[in-house]
C-alpha positions in Angstrom: -49.2 52.4 -11.6 -45.9 52.7 -13.3 -44.0 51.9 -10.1 -46.0 48.7 -9.7 -45.3 47.7 -13.3 -41.5 48.3 -12.8 -41.5 46.4 -9.6 -43.4 43.5 -11.2 -41.0 43.4 -14.2 -38.0 43.6 -11.8 -39.4 40.7 -9.7 -40.0 38.6 -12.9 -36.5 39.2 -14.2 -35.0 38.4 -10.8 -37.0 35.1 -10.7 -35.9 34.1 -14.2 -32.3 34.9 -13.3 -32.4 32.8 -10.2 -34.0 29.9 -12.2 -31.4 30.0 -14.9 -28.5 30.3 -12.4 -29.8 27.4 -10.4 -30.0 25.2 -13.5 -26.4 26.2 -14.4 -25.2 25.4 -10.9 -26.9 22.0 -11.1 -25.2 21.1 -14.3 -21.9 22.4 -13.2 -22.0 20.4 -9.9 -24.3 17.4 -10.4 -25.4 15.3 -7.4 -22.8 12.6 -7.4 -24.9 10.6 -4.9 -28.2 10.8 -6.7 -28.9 7.1 -6.4 -28.5 7.1 -2.6 -29.0 10.8 -1.8 -32.0 10.2 0.5 -30.0 7.8 2.6 -26.6 9.5 2.6 -25.1 10.2 6.0 -21.7 11.9 5.6 -19.5 12.1 2.5 -16.0 13.3 1.9 -14.0 13.9 -1.3 -11.0 11.5 -1.1 -9.6 12.2 -4.6 -10.6 14.6 -7.3 -8.8 14.6 -10.6 -7.6 17.7 -12.3 -10.2 19.0 -14.8 -9.7 17.4 -18.2 -10.9 18.0 -21.7 -14.7 18.4 -21.6 -16.3 16.7 -18.6 -13.5 14.1 -18.0 -13.0 13.3 -14.4 -12.1 10.6 -11.9 -13.5 11.4 -8.4 -13.5 9.2 -5.3 -15.7 9.8 -2.3 -16.0 8.1 1.0 -19.4 8.0 2.6 -21.7 6.6 5.3 -25.4 6.0 5.1 -28.1 6.9 7.6 -29.8 4.2 9.6 -32.7 3.9 7.2 -30.8 2.6 4.2 -33.0 -0.5 3.5 -34.2 0.9 0.2 -30.7 1.0 -1.3 -30.2 -1.9 -3.7 -26.7 -3.3 -3.4 -25.4 -6.6 -4.8 -23.0 -9.2 -3.5 -19.5 -8.9 -4.9 -19.0 -10.9 -8.1 -16.8 -11.0 -11.2 -18.4 -7.9 -12.7 -17.6 -6.0 -9.6 -13.9 -7.2 -9.7 -13.7 -6.1 -13.3 -15.2 -2.6 -12.6 -13.0 -2.1 -9.5 -9.9 -3.1 -11.4 -10.7 -0.7 -14.2 -11.4 2.3 -12.0 -8.5 1.8 -9.5 -6.3 1.2 -12.5 -7.3 4.6 -13.8 -6.4 6.2 -10.5 -3.0 4.4 -10.5 -2.3 5.6 -14.1 -3.4 9.2 -13.3 -1.2 9.7 -10.3 2.4 8.7 -9.7 2.8 5.1 -8.6 4.7 6.2 -5.6 2.1 8.7 -4.5 1.5 7.7 -0.9 -2.0 9.3 -0.7 -3.3 7.5 -3.8 -1.8 4.2 -2.6 -3.3 4.7 0.9 -6.7 5.4 -0.7 -6.5 2.2 -2.8 -5.5 0.3 0.3 -8.5 1.7 2.3 -10.9 0.8 -0.6 -9.4 -2.7 -0.6 -9.9 -3.0 3.1 -13.6 -2.3 2.7 -13.8 -4.7 -0.3 -12.2 -7.5 1.8 -14.5 -7.0 4.8 -17.2 -9.5 5.3 -20.6 -8.4 3.9 -19.4 -5.8 1.5 -21.8 -5.1 -1.4 -21.8 -2.9 -4.5 -23.9 -1.0 -7.0 -22.6 -0.1 -10.5 -24.3 2.6 -12.6 -23.3 3.0 -16.2 -24.4 5.7 -18.6 -23.1 6.6 -22.0 -20.0 8.5 -20.9 -20.0 7.8 -17.1 -19.4 4.9 -14.8 -20.1 5.0 -11.1 -19.2 2.3 -8.6 -20.6 2.3 -5.1 -18.8 0.0 -2.6 -20.5 -0.3 0.8 -20.2 -2.4 4.0 -23.2 -2.1 6.3 -21.4 -3.5 9.4 -18.7 -0.8 9.1 -21.2 1.8 7.7 -18.5 2.8 5.3 -18.4 3.0 1.6 -16.7 4.5 -1.4 -18.1 6.0 -4.6 -15.8 6.0 -7.6 -16.9 8.0 -10.6 -15.2 8.0 -14.0 -16.6 10.3 -16.6 -15.2 10.6 -20.1 
């Protein structure tokens, strides 16, 4: 009887430990693509800022969507998009040296997608975070820019 009790307590402690650890992992590494996660094809980290004070970060991903992406709500490019893009790419330019070829190449690739016919966007803003999805369905190519302060 005592062995069963010890095994039960051990299993309970292991389960609680796994649950706590999984919550910690989730909060340490949130799903940056939570709005399009179900439709995400491939993604790649293009730029990741150095960890700053608190949760400060500027991250840029490239991504593709799976074929069934009809449920994702993107909007036609407009002035609000231009303002958000300018703010976020400006942050990238200020964060890295202006002569950084990788950063300049990344900004150029983003602008190529922006200039392509049929490009759309989705902007998500929370209290301390702004996320800009830029996507072109013909190219099946997009970028996700995340600024968290």
